[in-house]
N, C-alpha and C positions, 0 to 999 in steps of 0.2 A: 244536393246541388246539381244543376244542370250543366251539360257540357257546353264549351264555347262554341259559338257560331262558326262553323267550318263547312265548307261545301260537301255535299253528300259523297262525292267521289274525290278523295284527297288527291291533290296534285302535288307530287314531290319534286323538290329541287333537282335539276338535271344532274347526271353524273359528271364528275370532273374529268378533264381530258389531258392534264399534264401533271408531271411529277411535282412534288412539294419542294418548295425552296426552303431549306432549313435555315432559321435565323441564327445570328451569331450567338444571341442570348435570348432569354425570355422576352417575348414582345408584349407590348402593352395590350390592353383588352380591346383596343380599336383595330388591331391589325387583323388581317384575314385568318391568320393561324396562330394564336396566341399560345403556343405550347413550348415549354423549355425542353432543351435537348437532354437525353439521358447521357450519363457519364460516357465518354468514348471508351470503346472496348477494341483491343487489337484483334482483328480478324483476318484470316488468310485471305489472299486474293483468290477469287473463285476462277476456275479454269474452264474454258470453252473449247470445244473441239468441233471439227467439221467445217472450218473456214479456210479456203485456199486461195481466195482472190477477193480483192476490194477495188472499186473505182478510185482513181487518183484525186478525183474532185471532192472527196468527202473527208478531207483532213490532212493534216501534216504527215510527213514520212514517219515521224515517231508514233503518232497516234495509229496509223494503219499497221505499222510493224507490231506494235503492242496487240492490237486486235487479231492479227493474223497469228501471233504467237500464243493467243488463248486467254489474254487478259480480259475477263467479263466486263470490267469497267470500261475499257476501251471499245469493246464491241458494243456496249450500250450507247457510248458517245457517238460512234459511227452510225448506229441505227437511228438515233435521235435526229442527226444531221439529214439522214436520208429521208425522214418523214417531215421534218420540221423546217428544213433549210430553204435557200432560194429555189425558184422554180426549176432551173436547169439541173440542180443537184438532187432534186427529189426522185426517190425511187421507193414507193410504198412496199412494193413486193420484197425488195431487198431488205427494207426495214423490218418487215414482219418476219423474215428468216432470221435476221440477226437478233431481234428480240427474243425470238423463240429459243435460239441457242442460249443465249444469256439467261432466259427464264428457266430452261431445263437445268442449267447449272446452279440455279437457286438464288438468282439475283432478284430480290422482290420488286425494285422499281421496274425491272424488265418484264415481270410477271404482271404488273399493273398496266404498263404500256401495251402489252400483248393482249390482255383482256380487253382493253378500250379499243384496239384495232379490230378485234373480232366483233365487238358490240356495235361499233360504228361502220364495219364493212370497209375499213381502210387497207388497201392491198390484198383484200380477200373478200369473199361473200360474208355478209353478216351471219353470225352464229351465237345466239344468246346463251346456248349451253356452254360452248367453249368459253365465251367471255365470263361466265360464272365460275367455270372451273379455275381459270386463271386469276380471276380477282379473288377467289377463296384462297388460293395458295399464297398471294401477296398479302392478303388481310391477315391470314394466320400467322405470318411472319412479322406483322406489325405495321404494314403500309396504310396509313390513315385514309388516303383517298380511295384505295381499293375497298376499304371497310364501307365507305360511303356508297361508292358505285354498286357494290354487291348488295347493299341494303335496298337501294333503288330498284334493282332487278327483282329482288324478292318482293318488295312492296307493290310493284306494278305487274307481277306475274309475267315478266318477260319470257320466261321458259315454261309457262304453265299457270296454275292457279296462284293468285297472290298469297304470300306466307308473311303475314304481318308479324307473327311472333319472331321469326328469324330476322326480319327487317328491323324490328325494334332492338333486338340484341345487337346488330351491327351498327345501327345509327347510334346507339348508346355508346358503344366502344369509340367510334370516331368522334362523337360529341365530346366525350371526356378528354379526347386528345386535342381539342379546340377547333374541330372542323365545323364552321358556322352553319353551313347547309344542312349537316347532320342534326345539329342543335334545333334548328327550325323544324326539320322533318319529325324529329323525336318528339317535339313539343305537340305537333298535330296528332300524332298516333296516341299519345297520352291523353290528350284532350278528348279524343274520340273513343277511347277504349279499344283501340285496334291493336291487337298483339300483346296486350297487357291490360289489367283493369284500369279503368278511368281514374286519373289522378291529376286533378286541377292544380294542385300545389306544384307538382312536378312539371306540368305543362307550362305554368307561369314561370317557373324557374328557367326552364330551357329557352322559352321565348325571350325572356329577359336577357339571358346570356347572349343569345344571338343578336338581340337588339344592341347590346352594348358593343358589338362589333360592326354596327352600322346597318343592320338589316331592317329597313323601314316597315316591311310587311310584319316581321317579328314584333316589332314595336306596337303596332296597331293590335295585333292578336294578343299580345301581353295584356293590353288595356282591357279587351274584351273578357279575358279570363279573369282579371282582377275584379270586375264587377260582380263575379259569381262566386267569389271567395268571402268567407267570413272575415272580419277584421283581424282575429287571431292567426287564421291560416294565411292570410295575405302578409302579415308581418313576418311570419316564419319563412315564407317563400322569398320575401324581399331579403331577409337576413342571409339566407342561403346563397342567393344570387350575388350579393355583395361580397361574400367570403369565398366564392368559388374560385378555384385556380385549375388550370388544365394539367392533365398528367404529362409526363415527359415523353416525347417522341423518341423512338428507337432510330438513331440517325442513319444506320446502315440500311434500314428497311425503307427509308423515305428519300434518300438522297445518293447520288453517285458522284462524289467530288473527284476531280482529276489528281494526279500525283502532285505533291506540294510545288515541284518545279515545272509542272506542265507536262504535256505529252512528248514535246520534243526532246526532253531530257529524262523520259520515263526510264525506270530500271529495266534491265534485260528480263525477257520473260522467264517465268519459272518452269515452263514446260517447252519441249520442242514441238515444232509444228508437225503434224502427221504428214507423211509423204503424199498420200492421195486419199483424203478422207472420203467416205461415201456421203452422198447428198440425200437428204430425206425431204 
């Protein structure tokens, strides 16, 4: 069987730029990220050090107090406001520093955001190598969009020669969690035999799953692949696509929810603020 018609140089769906919004329950197949949540696990609040001052315009007194006291969730929220907020409140360099503090503490969404800032050159110069480092750390903790972005970097050779085998591995992990763009890119690689042996049945499967989430390009390419499959192989691939369900997302690796009562009533910090921490 011949491979589907795909351009000679694969063009991969661009990396994601924002944290995933975790749905309240498993979303229908047409939603952007149809992944169920893993059972909630009580985890200790990660502690950040080295923050001794924050602008008053980046959140409530409670939020800034929690961030200054070292709550990594609060630090992440302030950093997000510094890079995503209204023009007058934006401070990309501060956001980079705060995301780095939370990332070093082990907060996966902060690791993802830090990698994205290095990739895009937001608040700093572009650095594909550092982007890959932080995407890798976040991906290994279960951050789905970091998996996708890391795969794109490997596939496009952003820090050197393209590594389709590693790209295929990370696209597959993200695809299994419901990331539509990874499903599409994985289908391209499998259809071309890049990073893994050519598998038109699997290519059809992932194009079909992405198409079910509303990707029109995936729908067209799925139909191209279908013409190259035997009736039996096509029936098998269709059945697999119809029965497919995403794996559960690790909530703490993909989302940073505020305290149940909001930051104004956030509990007291678990650690004392250092007198005069050194800046790096």
